Every structure is written in structure tokens, then in C-alpha cells.
N, C-alpha and C positions, 0 to 999 in steps of 0.2 A: 533305634531309632526310623522311626516310620516318617515319613512325609508324603503330601500329593500338593501339588498346586493346580488350582482352580479357577479358570479366563474368567470371571469378576462380565458387570455390565457399564459401560463406559460411561466416566461419569467424566464432567468438566474437561472433555477436550483428551481425558486420558485415558490411553487402556491399560487397565485394574489391574492385579492378580490377586490374589487373596491364597499364604501361603498358610494353611492348618499344621499343625504339628501331634504328630501324634506318639508320646512314649510312656513304657514304667514307672519312669519316674520325672516322667513332665510335671510339670507344678500344674495341682487341677483346683479348680474353683470348689467350695465347701458345697455345691451342690450335682460336682461327680463331672461340670462340661469344662471346657479348656480357661487356662486363665486365664490367659489371651488372648489375640487373632494380629497374625501379621499381613498386611498390606501391602506391595508393594508396585511404587503411582510411576512405571516406568520411560514413563515420555514426559517434559517437559519444553515447552514452548520457549527459546533463546530469550531474557530479558523482562519473561513475566515469572519465575521460576527456577527448580529445581526436582530433578527427577527424585524420587522419596520413600523409604517404609517407616511405614504406620504401622505404629502400635495401639489395638484397641485394646484393654484391659476390662477385661470380664470379670476379676477380680482383685482386688489393690497388692499391686504391685512395689514393692518395694524398690527395686532397683532396674535396669534394663540398661546391657552395652551392647554397644556392638563393633568389633573390631575388626575392619575390611582393611584388604589389599585392592588397588587399581592398577589394571593389567595392562595401562596403557604407558604409565613409567611406575611403576613399581612401590607408588605414592603409598602409604599408609595410613588409614585412621581408625582414630578408637571418642566415642561419643559415649556418655553418661547419662542417663536420666532419673527419675522417681525424689519421690514417690510417684503415680501412679494411681491414680482412683478408679472405683470400678462404673465402669461408664466412659471414661475418659482416654483420650487416647494422645498419641505423641510422636510427632513429624521428625524422622534423620532426613534434612537432606544430603544427597548426596552431589559432591562437588564437581564439575564440570565443564569446562569449557567451550568447546562446543563437538558435535559428532557424535559417534559412541565410546563405552567402554565398558566392561568389565569385574565386577567388582566380586572380590570373594573373602572366606573372614567366616563368622558362627561369631550368632547373641546369644545372650545369656541374660540369660534371668531368676531374679529371687522374689518369691509371694512370702507372700505375711504370715504365712503359716506355717514359716520358715521352710517349704519345700526353693527348691532350686534345680536348673535343668539350662541347658545349655542345645541349639541347633545349627550346624553345619550351615550359610550361605553360599548358594555363587549364582549368580542374575547377571543381564544386561546393562543396560539405559545409555538416553539420550538423549540428547539435544538439538530440538525439532526447529528450524529457522520457519519465521512465520511464510506460511504460503504463498508461492511468486504470480501473482494472474497479470497476465498483460493482456494490453486492449487496442485496436489502432482507431486512430481513429476512424477509419474506414470501417470499422465494425458497427460502429454507433449509429444507427438509421432512425431521425429523428421524425419519418414520417409513419415508416414502419412499427415503430416504439420498439424496436429488439436494439440487443446487443449481441456480441459475439468474441469468447475469451478463450484464451489458455491461462494451465495453469503447469510450475513442476513438477504437481505430483497428481495422484487423482484428486477426482472434485466431487464428493457423494451431494452438496446442496450449494443454492447460495442466491443472494436476497438480492434485492433491488430498489431503492431509493430513488425517489426525483423530486427534486426541490425548484421549484419557478424565478427566474428573477424579482416577486418579489418579496420571498425568504416565506412562503407559505408554501408548505408538504403538498407533495401535486399525486404521492400514490406512494408506498411500497407493495413486492410481492417477493414472495419463496417459491424456488424450487427444489425440491426433495426427490434422489434422483435416488431414490429407493427398492427400487427395485432393478437399477446397474448402477453406477457412477461411470463416468466418464474420466480415462485415462489420461497420464501427462502428455499436454504438448496436444491433446485430439480436442479442437475445436468447442467451443459449448455454446449454441447458439440462444440468447436467452430473450423472450418477448417481457410488455412490461405494461403494464395501463396508469394510465395519466387521469390528476382532471384536464381545467381547462388552464390556460397559463402558456410563458412562454422556457424551456427548460433554462438553467442557468447552470443545474449540478444534477450530476447522478454520480451514486453511492455505490458500490459495488464489492459486497463480501463473495468470497466464498470457504465453505471447507472443506478440508480431502477427510476419504477414510476413519481419522483419527480424530475426529471434531474439531484440527486445531486448522485456522481463520487466516485467510490474508484480505488485505482491506488497498482499497485504492476509491479516488475522486477522482471523477469525468466533469469539464467545465466545456463542452460545445455552446456555448453561448457565447455572439458577438457581438458588438455592434457595429456599422461600418460608418464612419461620422464621415456628413454628405460635403463635399468644398468646391470653392473656384480651383482648379491650378494655376501652380504658378510657372509663369513665363520667365524660368531661368535667358541668358543671352550664351549665345553660343559656345559652348565648351568652361561654363564657368558654373561654380555652382553654390554664387552668392546671391540671395535672395534680393532682387531691386526693390530699390525703396517705393517705388513707385508699385508695384507687387503684395508690398505687405499690405494692407488694407485687407487681401481674398483669408489672408488664415484669421482675423479676429472672428469671425462667427463660427467657423472651425471650434475655435480655441472655446466660444459659449456649449459649444458640443459638446466637447471631453470637454470640460469640469460640470458640464448639467451631471454626464455619464456618471462620473466619480462622484458625486452629492449624491443621486441615485441609487446607483448599486454596488458604491466603491466597499458597504458595512456590510454587504454579502461574502463577498471573495475576494482578492489579492490581482486587483485588475492591472493588466498594463499598455503602456499605449504601442499599437507595432506600426512606423511608418515605411514603407515598399515602395522604392525608384522606378521609372520606367525609363525605356528610350525607345527613337523609332529605332526604325533598321537600318539608319542613313551611320555610316562608320564601324571601324572593326570590332567585334561585341564583346573581345576584352576592353576596350577605350567606355563601349559605352555602359560595358555594367559595374567600372570603378568611377566612374560619371555622377550615374544612378545613387548609387551610392554615398557618395559624397554630397548630394542634392536634398539628400534621405536622413542624414543627418545633422544637415542645416536648419529642414522646418525642424527636429526632434529640437535641436538647440534651441532655436527662436521659442516652440511652447514650452522647456524645459526655463527659457530665461523671465517667460509670458508668468510661472509661478503653476504651473503643470509637475504635484511634485509624486503622480506619481515613476515607476518602471519606463526609460522610452527603449524601443529596439526600433533599430535602422536597417536595411537591406535593400542591397541594387540588384536588379534585375537587370538593366541592360534590353534589352531586343530578346532577352530568353522568353520573357510570354507575355506574348503582344496583346493587345486587346482587338484589334484588328489586324490578319492576319495579311501581311502585304508580300512582292519579294524584297531579295536582299538590294539594299541602295534608297528604299522610299521613305519621299519624306513626310510623312501621315501623323499630325499633330494630333489624333486622340487616341496615339497610343508613347504621347511624350506629359506622359501622368504621373502621379501619386494616391496610395492609397493608403487612409488611414485607419485602423484599426484597432476599436480597446474592446481586450477579451483578457484571461486567465490563458487560455495552451497558447502554446505563438503558433499562429498558422500556419500550414504547410508552406514550404516552395519548391519551385524545381529546379533541377538543373543539378544536385546538393547543396547551393546559397543557402549561408546560414542567416541565421537571424545574431544583428551585431548589438552588446548594450554600449548605449550612452555613456 
């Protein structure tokens, strides 16, 4: 038996190998051509299918049988198909849970004119993870209309689509690096063009050199809610009843934002508390956290039904830089932000959900 393997074009994200078999006793079609063509699809995206052998009938095939053994665990597989009429195909999926595996065995066929034959098989298949894309918030520049990404495999193509906070598309651009690909871990800078409006969502797709892709959505949009600062009693996180009226205007602003933008993205309310530099740092951070939670709980009781996150920064992010132990009213403040992605925090502080 003589056979050879020929590399074909890439289609639907898979590198295809056509295995053409020649043998004096191998079944021949009525016109003297090969009765079948066997195509190996050696890669598949995990969650979107399996590697496969595809038998293309060029003459009626009464039966096609594969008998394979998987090298990773020694498991044997056998599957029969037929009849397969001329011009039709049959796909034999190759089970694999993750990573790579080698299969060996044989393919046997019986053709309508009574001929039969077989061929040995040995090949490697792989189940490929989606391309993992990383984009830091600092890598998105809305003014320059560009972003930078890295991926865990070589990048051959990137597509960026932008949507406004009114729900209208603002433009899609695709960059095809046909003359080169960006190596795994190498930063890829991608500009985009957009129409008028304020960017809410950026969808980024990147394809590797085998045409498998990964996708990520960014929400650089945020809305800072104007408000009057609540004056808490010293050392207390309880909202004084005489200060409560200040929260009602903010409540309306937040409710209006949810009504306007809530259908476009999964909004969250972020409340960050700050103190001045009087007192020790740990106590100030704890106090500002409790005050932020107190404000968030007030909004929750008044009907704000989106996720509310709170953080206490204490004196770690002063609005007005002062020496230690300085009583500065402008530093005793809170921030109310409606957004999708979490606003960055300093000093390793994390948002906590109410």
C-alpha cells in the first residue's frame, strides 16, 4: 500500500489533511478514480466539537469502518458507517477530553462493485482551548482610540467593534497581520475608528494562526454620580437623620442611570469611602469601609436593585495632599460610580459586595 498526506487549505478554523490512498486492490470508482477521499481534521476548539476523520465518497460505499486505539489511555474505538452515496460524506468524531492524543489503527471500506480494501492510520489530534486574551484597563486609550492586548498563542488577526451608550454601533475594524503574526505574550496595539458618541462597550476578537479565536468584552464606560457629602459623627458610620436628605438627589441620579443604560449592560453601583489623615491608617480604612457600606445599604433599602459594591480607602487616596494628622474636610468624602467593570483601587484594596 502506498499513501501520502497532502496539506490542504485552512477552513473553519481547522488545519485539514487530505489522506489520499493508492493500492492496486484499493476500491476504484467506475471512472478509474479513487472511490473515496479521507480528510483528517486534527484540531477542534474545546466546547465546539471534536477532531474528526471525514470520509468523502466518490462512489457508493456500502460500508466504512474505523478501528482505532488511543495512545493516551489505550482505549479502543470502533465505528461503522454506510451506505454512503457518491458525493456524500460521513464524519467520524475522535473522542478526546483535552490536550493531545495519538490514534493508530485502520480504516476499511467495501464498495458497491464488490471491491474492498483497508489502510493503516496513525495521526495526532488536539483539543484546543479558546485563545486567552488579556487587556488591562491601562491598555485602553479612549482618547487615542486604541488598545493593546496579549494572548497565550500567536495572534494573526484582531477585530475590534465599538458600541455607544445609546446602544448604536460606532464602528468595526479588523487588522489582519498577513505578513507576520504576534508571538504569544507579545503586546499587540490595535487602533480603531468610531463615529460620534460615548463608548460603552468594546468587543475584541483575536484569532491565532490556526484560525481559532478568543473573545473579550470591555466596558470602559462609567458614570460618576454627583452628590452632597454626608457628614458623619466622629468615628461613626451611621447616617445622621439630618443628613439623609442629601442622598435623595443621588438616588434619583442612580435610578435614572439604571433606566437609561441598564438594558445595554449589567450595571453595578460602586461606593468608595475616604477619610482625611487624622488618626491611624488602619482605623481610617475600616471606618471609611463601614461608611461606604452604610450608604450602599441606604440605597438598597430605597429600591436600588443592581449589585452594590463598597470599598474603604481611608487616607490612601487623598483628594488634597496634606501632612499626616491634617483635618481636611475635602478629604472626608465618598464616590458614587455606576459602571460595569470595577473601577481601579489603590493599595491592594478590593471591592466588597453588599
